[in-house]
SEMARVEX-171395 format. One record per residue: residue number from 1; residue in three letters; chain; x, y, z of N, C-alpha, C, O in turn. Coordinates in steps of 0.05 Angstrom, whole numbers, plus 5000, padded with zeros to 4 digits. Atoms other than C-alpha are relative to their C-alpha. Layout:
N
   nr  rest  kette   n.X   n.Y   n.Z  ca.X  ca.Y  ca.Z   c.X   c.Y   c.Z   o.X   o.Y   o.Z
  NUM   ALA      A     X     Y     Z     X     Y     Z     X     Y     Z     X     Y     Z
...
This chain:
198
   nr  rest  kette   n.X   n.Y   n.Z  ca.X  ca.Y  ca.Z   c.X   c.Y   c.Z   o.X   o.Y   o.Z
    1   MET      A  5017  4976  5000  5000  5000  5000  5018  5025  5000  5037  5027  5016
    2   PRO      A  4983  4977  5002  5029  5068  4981  4998  5017  5026  4978  5018  5039
    3   LYS      A  4999  4983  4976  5051  5115  5037  4983  5025  4995  4986  5038  4975
    4   ILE      A  5017  4976  5002  5001  5171  5050  5016  5023  5013  5024  5021  5036
    5   VAL      A  4984  4977  4991  5036  5238  5056  4981  5024  5004  4966  5031  4986
    6   ASP      A  5014  4975  4995  5005  5299  5088  5018  5022  4989  5037  5030  5001
    7   HIS      A  4982  4982  5015  5034  5349  5038  5004  5026  5015  5026  5037  5015
    8   ASP      A  4997  4974  4986  5020  5411  5080  5018  4996  5025  5035  5013  5030
    9   GLN      A  4983  5005  4977  5052  5380  5142  5029  4996  4991  5047  5005  5005
   10   TYR      A  4973  5004  5009  5112  5357  5102  5013  5026  4991  5037  5031  4996
   11   ARG      A  4991  4974  5008  5119  5426  5071  5009  5016  5025  5030  5029  5024
   12   ARG      A  4993  4985  4976  5119  5456  5141  5026  4989  5013  5043  5004  5023
   13   GLU      A  4976  5012  4989  5172  5406  5164  5025  5010  4985  5046  5016  4996
   14   LEU      A  4978  4990  5016  5216  5427  5106  5006  5029  5007  5030  5036  5009
   15   LEU      A  4996  4972  4993  5205  5500  5123  5014  5003  5027  5032  5020  5029
   16   ASN      A  4987  4998  4974  5224  5490  5196  5030  4993  4998  5046  5006  5011
   17   GLN      A  4972  5007  5003  5289  5456  5175  5015  5022  4984  5038  5028  4990
   18   CYS      A  4988  4978  5016  5302  5513  5125  5006  5024  5018  5026  5038  5013
   19   PHE      A  4995  4977  4981  5296  5565  5181  5028  4996  5013  5044  5015  5013
   20   ASP      A  4974  5006  4988  5355  5532  5217  5023  5002  4980  5044  5013  4987
   21   LEU      A  4980  5000  5021  5393  5525  5152  5007  5029  4992  5030  5036  4990
   22   PHE      A  4995  4972  5007  5384  5599  5133  5014  5014  5023  5031  5031  5018
   23   ALA      A  4988  4987  4976  5401  5620  5204  5030  4993  5002  5046  5011  5010
   24   GLU      A  4972  5009  4997  5466  5580  5203  5018  5009  4976  5040  5018  4980
   25   GLN      A  4983  4995  5023  5490  5591  5131  4993  5025  4984  5010  5034  4968
   26   GLY      A  5008  4976  5014  5452  5651  5105  4984  4995  4975  4989  4974  4962
   27   TYR      A  5017  5002  5024  5401  5661  5050  5017  5000  4974  5013  4983  4957
   28   ALA      A  4985  4996  5025  5450  5685  4997  5019  4977  4994  5023  4970  4970
   29   ALA      A  4979  5021  5004  5500  5628  5007  4988  4974  4990  5003  4957  4980
   30   LEU      A  5012  5026  5007  5451  5572  4992  4986  5000  4973  4972  5019  4966
   31   THR      A  5015  5006  5024  5425  5544  4927  4978  4980  5006  4979  4968  5028
   32   MET      A  5021  5020  4996  5363  5501  4920  5012  4972  5002  5003  4956  5018
   33   ARG      A  4987  5026  4999  5409  5442  4907  5012  4995  5027  5010  4973  5039
   34   GLN      A  4988  5002  4973  5447  5455  4972  4979  4997  5022  4983  4982  5041
   35   ILE      A  5022  5002  4981  5382  5464  5010  4989  4972  5000  4986  4959  5021
   36   ALA      A  5011  5027  5003  5355  5398  4983  5019  4980  5013  5011  4962  5027
   37   GLN      A  4980  5018  4989  5420  5363  5001  5000  5001  5031  5001  4980  5044
   38   ALA      A  5000  4997  4971  5420  5391  5072  4975  4988  5013  4976  4978  5036
   39   LEU      A  5025  5010  4989  5348  5371  5082  4996  4970  4995  4979  4957  5006
   40   GLY      A  5001  5028  5006  5361  5301  5054  4977  4993  4982  4965  4971  4983
   41   VAL      A  5021  5005  5020  5310  5307  4998  5012  5005  4972  5033  5017  4969
   42   SER      A  4991  4994  5027  5317  5309  4922  4993  5029  4993  4975  5041  5005
   43   THR      A  5006  4973  5010  5319  5375  4886  4972  5001  4989  4957  5021  4992
   44   GLY      A  5027  5001  5011  5255  5353  4850  4979  5002  5022  4959  5015  5018
   45   THR      A  5019  4998  4978  5220  5344  4917  4998  5028  5010  4976  5038  5015
   46   LEU      A  5000  4973  4991  5241  5413  4938  4984  5018  4981  4969  5035  4989
   47   TYR      A  5014  4984  5020  5216  5443  4873  4970  4993  4998  4954  5009  4988
   48   HIS      A  5028  5008  4999  5151  5405  4881  4985  5019  5020  4961  5026  5015
   49   TYR      A  5013  4984  4979  5136  5447  4943  5006  5030  4997  4990  5047  5006
   50   PHE      A  4991  4972  5002  5173  5512  4926  5010  5005  4972  5028  4991  4962
   51   SER      A  4993  4995  5028  5180  5542  4856  5028  5012  4998  5041  5010  4977
   52   SER      A  4973  4988  5000  5245  5579  4875  5009  5005  5028  4994  5000  5048
   53   LYS      A  4990  4994  4973  5289  5598  4933  4984  5024  5012  4979  5024  5036
   54   GLU      A  5015  4977  4991  5251  5664  4937  4972  4991  5010  4963  5000  5031
   55   ASP      A  5026  5011  4991  5185  5626  4941  5002  4986  5026  4985  4988  5044
   56   LEU      A  4996  5014  4975  5213  5582  4995  5003  5020  5023  4991  5016  5044
   57   PHE      A  4996  4980  4979  5235  5643  5035  4973  5014  5007  4967  5017  5030
   58   GLU      A  5026  4987  4995  5166  5677  5027  4982  4982  5016  4969  4991  5035
   59   GLN      A  5017  5019  4985  5131  5614  5051  5012  4996  5028  4996  4992  5047
   60   LEU      A  4988  5002  4974  5181  5608  5108  4992  5023  5018  4985  5018  5041
   61   VAL      A  5008  4976  4985  5167  5679  5131  4971  4998  5009  4964  5002  5032
   62   ALA      A  5028  5003  4994  5092  5667  5127  4995  4979  5021  4978  4983  5039
   63   ASP      A  5004  5022  4981  5097  5602  5165  5010  5007  5028  4997  5002  5048
   64   MET      A  4988  4991  4974  5142  5631  5220  4980  5020  5013  4975  5017  5037
   65   VAL      A  5018  4980  4989  5094  5690  5229  4975  4986  5010  4965  4993  5032
   66   GLU      A  5024  5014  4992  5034  5643  5232  5005  4985  5026  4988  4985  5044
   67   GLN      A  4993  5015  4975  5068  5600  5286  5002  5019  5023  4992  5014  5045
   68   ASP      A  4996  4981  4979  5088  5661  5326  4973  5012  5009  4968  5015  5033
   69   ILE      A  5026  4988  4993  5018  5692  5322  4983  4980  5016  4970  4988  5035
   70   TYR      A  5016  5020  4986  4986  5627  5343  5009  4998  5029  4992  4997  5048
   71   SER      A  4989  5003  4973  5032  5620  5404  4994  5026  5017  4986  5024  5040
   72   PHE      A  5003  4974  4988  5027  5694  5420  4971  5005  5008  4965  5013  5030
   73   ALA      A  5028  4996  4995  4951  5697  5415  4990  4982  5022  4973  4990  5038
   74   ALA      A  5009  5018  4979  4942  5636  5459  5007  5010  5028  4992  5006  5047
   75   GLU      A  4992  4988  4974  4979  5672  5515  4984  5024  5007  4978  5029  5031
   76   LEU      A  5012  4974  4994  4943  5738  5508  4969  5001  5000  4958  5019  5011
   77   GLU      A  5029  4998  5005  4871  5722  5489  4982  5002  5025  4961  5015  5023
   78   LYS      A  5018  5000  4976  4844  5713  5560  5007  5023  5019  4994  5026  5040
   79   LEU      A  4993  4978  4982  4878  5774  5591  4981  5023  4997  4976  5032  4975
   80   PRO      A  5021  4981  5002  4827  5827  5608  5008  5029  4993  4993  5044  4981
   81   THR      A  4993  4971  5004  4867  5893  5605  5022  5002  4979  5038  4984  4974
   82   PHE      A  4979  4994  5019  4911  5925  5553  5028  4997  5013  5046  4986  5001
   83   GLY      A  4975  5001  4986  4967  5932  5604  5010  4971  5004  5034  4965  5000
   84   GLU      A  4993  5028  4996  4966  5857  5619  5007  4987  4973  5026  4971  4972
   85   ARG      A  4994  5011  5026  4965  5840  5545  5027  5010  4990  5043  4994  4979
   86   LEU      A  4975  4989  5009  5023  5886  5530  5023  4987  5016  5044  4981  5005
   87   GLU      A  4980  5013  4983  5062  5857  5589  5005  4972  4990  5029  4964  4989
   88   ALA      A  4996  5027  5010  5050  5787  5563  5013  4999  4973  5030  4982  4968
   89   ALA      A  4988  4998  5027  5069  5807  5492  5030  5005  5003  5046  4992  4989
   90   PHE      A  4972  4995  4996  5135  5835  5517  5014  4976  5013  5037  4971  5007
   91   GLY      A  4989  5024  4988  5146  5773  5559  5005  4979  4979  5026  4965  4980
   92   PHE      A  4997  5018  5023  5136  5731  5496  5025  5007  4985  5041  4990  4977
   93   LEU      A  4976  4991  5015  5189  5773  5461  5025  4993  5016  5045  4983  5004
   94   GLU      A  4976  5006  4984  5238  5765  5519  5007  4970  4999  5030  4962  4996
   95   ARG      A  4996  5029  5000  5229  5689  5520  5009  4990  4973  5023  4969  4971
   96   ASN      A  4994  5010  5027  5237  5683  5445  5019  5019  4985  5020  5019  4961
   97   GLU      A  4982  4981  5012  5291  5735  5433  5019  4988  4980  5023  4999  4959
   98   ALA      A  4980  5013  5019  5341  5687  5401  4987  4994  4974  4999  4999  4953
   99   ARG      A  5014  5007  5025  5290  5663  5350  4993  5026  4985  4996  5027  4961
  100   CYS      A  5007  4975  5013  5266  5734  5336  5025  5013  4987  5023  5025  4966
  101   ARG      A  4975  4989  5011  5338  5756  5326  5008  4985  4974  5016  4998  4955
  102   GLN      A  4994  5016  5024  5349  5699  5276  4982  5008  4977  4990  5011  4954
  103   GLN      A  5019  4992  5020  5286  5719  5239  5008  5027  4988  5007  5031  4964
  104   THR      A  4991  4973  5009  5311  5791  5235  5024  4998  4982  5025  5011  4961
  105   LEU      A  4976  5003  5016  5379  5770  5209  4994  4988  4973  5005  4997  4953
  106   ILE      A  5008  5012  5025  5349  5725  5156  4986  5020  4982  4991  5020  4958
  107   SER      A  5015  4980  5015  5303  5781  5134  5018  5021  4989  5015  5030  4966
  108   ILE      A  4981  4980  5009  5360  5831  5130  5016  4989  4977  5022  5003  4957
  109   GLU      A  4984  5012  5022  5401  5783  5087  4983  4998  4975  4994  5002  4953
  110   PHE      A  5018  5002  5024  5341  5771  5041  4998  5028  4987  4999  5030  4963
  111   TYR      A  5002  4972  5010  5334  5847  5035  5025  5007  4984  5024  5019  4963
  112   GLN      A  4974  4994  5013  5408  5854  5017  5002  4986  4973  5011  4997  4953
  113   GLN      A  4998  5017  5024  5403  5798  4965  4980  5010  4979  4988  5012  4955
  114   GLN      A  5021  4992  5019  5338  5823  4933  5001  5029  4992  4994  5036  4969
  115   GLY      A  5001  4972  5005  5346  5898  4938  4974  5013  5010  4953  5000  5012
  116   ALA      A  5023  4986  4988  5299  5951  4966  4975  4999  4983  4953  4993  4993
  117   ASP      A  5024  4999  5017  5253  5958  4906  4986  4973  4999  4961  4972  5001
  118   LYS      A  5013  5026  5003  5241  5884  4898  4987  4991  5026  4965  4980  5025
  119   VAL      A  5011  5007  4975  5229  5873  4972  4974  5016  5006  4954  5005  5014
  120   GLN      A  5023  4982  4995  5182  5933  4978  4977  4995  4982  4954  5001  4988
  121   GLN      A  5022  5007  5019  5142  5909  4917  4992  4971  5002  4975  4962  4987
  122   ASN      A  5006  5028  4997  5139  5837  4941  4972  4996  5013  4969  5002  5037
  123   ALA      A  5028  5002  4990  5064  5822  4948  4998  4980  5023  4982  4985  5041
  124   ALA      A  5002  5020  4979  5075  5760  4991  5010  5011  5027  4998  5006  5047
  125   LEU      A  4989  4989  4975  5118  5797  5042  4982  5023  5010  4979  5026  5034
  126   LYS      A  5019  4979  4992  5069  5856  5042  4976  4987  5014  4966  4998  5034
  127   GLN      A  5023  5014  4988  5013  5807  5057  5007  4990  5028  4990  4992  5046
  128   VAL      A  4991  5009  4974  5053  5778  5115  5001  5023  5020  4992  5021  5042
  129   SER      A  4998  4977  4983  5067  5847  5143  4973  5010  5008  4969  5017  5031
  130   ASP      A  5027  4991  4994  4994  5867  5138  4987  4981  5020  4972  4989  5038
  131   HIS      A  5011  5021  4982  4975  5801  5172  5010  5004  5029  4995  5002  5048
  132   VAL      A  4988  4995  4973  5023  5815  5230  4987  5024  5013  4979  5023  5036
  133   GLU      A  5012  4976  4990  4996  5885  5238  4971  4995  5010  4964  5004  5032
  134   GLN      A  5027  5005  4992  4924  5861  5239  4998  4981  5024  4981  4984  5041
  135   ALA      A  4999  5019  4977  4941  5804  5287  5006  5015  5026  4994  5009  5047
  136   LEU      A  4994  4984  4977  4971  5854  5335  4977  5018  5009  4971  5021  5032
  137   VAL      A  5025  4985  4994  4909  5898  5330  4980  4982  5015  4969  4990  5035
  138   ASP      A  5020  5018  4989  4865  5838  5345  5009  4989  5028  4992  4989  5046
  139   VAL      A  4992  5013  4975  4907  5806  5400  5004  5020  5023  4996  5015  5045
  140   LEU      A  4997  4980  4979  4926  5870  5437  4974  5016  5005  4972  5030  5025
  141   LYS      A  5026  4985  4999  4856  5898  5424  5007  5030  5000  4996  5045  5017
  142   LEU      A  4991  4972  5002  4889  5964  5404  4995  5009  4971  5008  5000  4952
  143   GLU      A  5009  4992  5027  4856  5999  5345  5019  5021  4987  5019  5024  4963
  144   ASP      A  4982  4979  5011  4908  6055  5337  5024  4987  4986  5043  4979  4998
  145   ARG      A  4979  5014  5016  4951  6028  5280  5026  5015  5002  5047  5003  4997
  146   ARG      A  4975  4986  4997  5002  6083  5291  5016  4988  5024  5040  4985  5022
  147   LEU      A  4987  5012  4977  5017  6052  5359  5010  4971  4994  5031  4963  5003
  148   ILE      A  4992  5027  5008  5019  5982  5329  5026  5002  4983  5044  4987  4988
  149   ARG      A  4976  4997  5017  5070  6006  5277  5024  5009  5018  5047  5001  5013
  150   LEU      A  4979  4992  4981  5109  6041  5333  5012  4976  5015  5036  4973  5017
  151   LEU      A  4991  5025  4986  5112  5975  5371  5017  4983  4982  5038  4972  4990
  152   MET      A  4985  5017  5019  5135  5938  5309  5028  5012  4995  5048  4997  4994
  153   CYS      A  4974  4987  5004  5190  5989  5295  5018  4999  5024  5042  4994  5022
  154   PHE      A  4985  5002  4975  5211  5990  5368  5012  4973  5004  5036  4971  5011
  155   VAL      A  4990  5027  4996  5218  5915  5371  5023  4994  4981  5043  4983  4989
  156   ASP      A  4978  5004  5019  5259  5913  5307  5026  5014  5008  5047  5003  5008
  157   GLY      A  4976  4984  4991  5305  5968  5333  5013  4988  5025  5037  4987  5027
  158   LEU      A  4989  5012  4976  5312  5936  5401  5016  4975  4995  5037  4971  5006
  159   LEU      A  4986  5025  5007  5331  5869  5371  5027  5007  4987  5048  4994  4993
  160   MET      A  4975  4993  5013  5383  5903  5327  5021  5011  5020  5044  5003  5020
  161   HIS      A  4981  4989  4980  5414  5943  5385  5011  4978  5018  5035  4979  5025
  162   ARG      A  4990  5022  4982  5418  5880  5428  5019  4982  4985  5037  4969  4997
  163   MET      A  4981  5016  5015  5453  5844  5371  5028  5012  5001  5048  4997  5004
  164   PHE      A  4974  4986  5000  5508  5896  5371  5011  5007  5028  5035  5007  5032
  165   GLU      A  4991  4991  4974  5510  5917  5444  4995  4980  5022  5004  4985  5045
  166   GLY      A  5005  5021  4980  5486  5855  5480  4986  5011  5025  4967  5026  5023
  167   GLU      A  5013  4993  4975  5468  5864  5553  5004  5030  5008  4991  5039  5027
  168   ALA      A  4998  4972  4995  5490  5937  5551  4973  5014  4995  4968  5035  5006
  169   VAL      A  5027  4991  5004  5420  5948  5525  4981  4980  5014  4978  4958  5005
  170   SER      A  5017  5017  4984  5373  5919  5577  4973  4997  4987  4958  5017  4984
  171   MET      A  5026  5004  5012  5313  5888  5543  4978  5006  5020  4958  5019  5014
  172   THR      A  5020  4996  4979  5274  5888  5608  4995  5030  5005  4972  5039  5007
  173   GLU      A  5003  4971  4996  5288  5962  5619  4987  5014  4976  4969  5031  4980
  174   GLN      A  5012  4987  5024  5272  5982  5547  4971  4993  4997  4955  5011  4990
  175   LEU      A  5028  5007  5002  5207  5943  5547  4983  5014  5021  4961  5022  5016
  176   ALA      A  5014  4985  4979  5187  5975  5613  4995  5029  4992  4974  5040  4997
  177   LEU      A  5003  4972  5009  5200  6044  5585  4979  5003  4978  4963  5021  4978
  178   MET      A  5020  4999  5021  5160  6029  5522  4972  4996  5010  4953  5009  5002
  179   ARG      A  5026  5005  4988  5103  6001  5563  4990  5026  5013  4966  5033  5011
  180   HIS      A  5007  4975  4987  5104  6066  5604  4992  5021  4979  4972  5035  4982
  181   VAL      A  5006  4981  5021  5105  6109  5541  4973  4995  4988  4957  5014  4985
  182   ILE      A  5025  5006  5013  5047  6073  5509  4976  5003  5019  4956  5015  5011
  183   THR      A  5023  4998  4981  5003  6069  5571  4995  5029  5007  4972  5037  5010
  184   THR      A  5003  4971  4994  5016  6143  5587  4986  5013  4977  4968  5030  4981
  185   TYR      A  5013  4988  5023  4998  6162  5516  4970  4992  4998  4954  5010  4993
  186   LEU      A  5028  5009  5001  4934  6120  5518  4983  5013  5022  4960  5021  5017
  187   ASP      A  5014  4986  4978  4915  6150  5586  4994  5029  4992  4972  5039  4997
  188   HIS      A  5003  4972  5009  4926  6220  5558  4978  5002  4978  4962  5020  4979
  189   GLN      A  5020  4999  5021  4884  6204  5496  4972  4996  5012  4953  5008  5003
  190   GLN      A  5026  5005  4987  4828  6178  5541  4990  5025  5014  4967  5031  5013
  191   VAL      A  5007  4975  4986  4829  6241  5584  4991  5021  4979  4971  5035  4984
  192   ARG      A  5007  4981  5021  4827  6284  5520  4973  4994  4989  4957  5012  4985
  193   SER      A  5026  5007  5012  4769  6245  5491  4977  5005  5020  4955  5012  5012
  194   GLN      A  5021  4995  4980  4730  6251  5557  4995  5030  5002  4973  5039  5006
  195   GLY      A  5003  4971  4999  4744  6326  5557  4984  5010  4976  4969  5029  4979
  196   ASP      A  5014  4992  5024  4718  6332  5486  4970  4994  5003  4953  5009  4993
  197   VAL      A  5028  5007  4996  4654  6296  5506  4986  5019  5020  4963  5027  5015
  198   GLY      A  5011  4982  4978  4644  6339  5569  4998  5028  4991  4990  5045  5006
């Protein structure tokens, strides 16, 4: 009897292995043939699931984001206040800093390889970015997209600084400061809106 293969599950397994491979060797350094060899599959099998290395990367990013959102949402969905949700979100970041740093490095290398125009016009990556933004809106229950974008930029910057400066940049301290900035801003906005109503 022929072996039944769950193609989506197998594709995800390949992607998970590719994440480690890209993190260790870099996006630019690898060819599809080398990726297939490292994964222990034929090049034909790899091309069955991914039309190109770029397609593989796009699917990898989408899959990583989906996994992170699923884990992240599970932790935050039952928390009643914004402050608690933000605290839990920052806790998630602290616990997963190494993985987030690898994701950032892989993305930067992809950007260098592809160039700004190609990356900024990449529909698949734009869709992933929009999905992340919407997931943060939904999970944090924060409608102000400017604050969501601020958080995204802050996290990217914090990860970069910690890559170069290590413990000289305290993640705990920086996250506490950002939490204070955002909650103070939201409190101020609430007071202003109540003043406008009164």
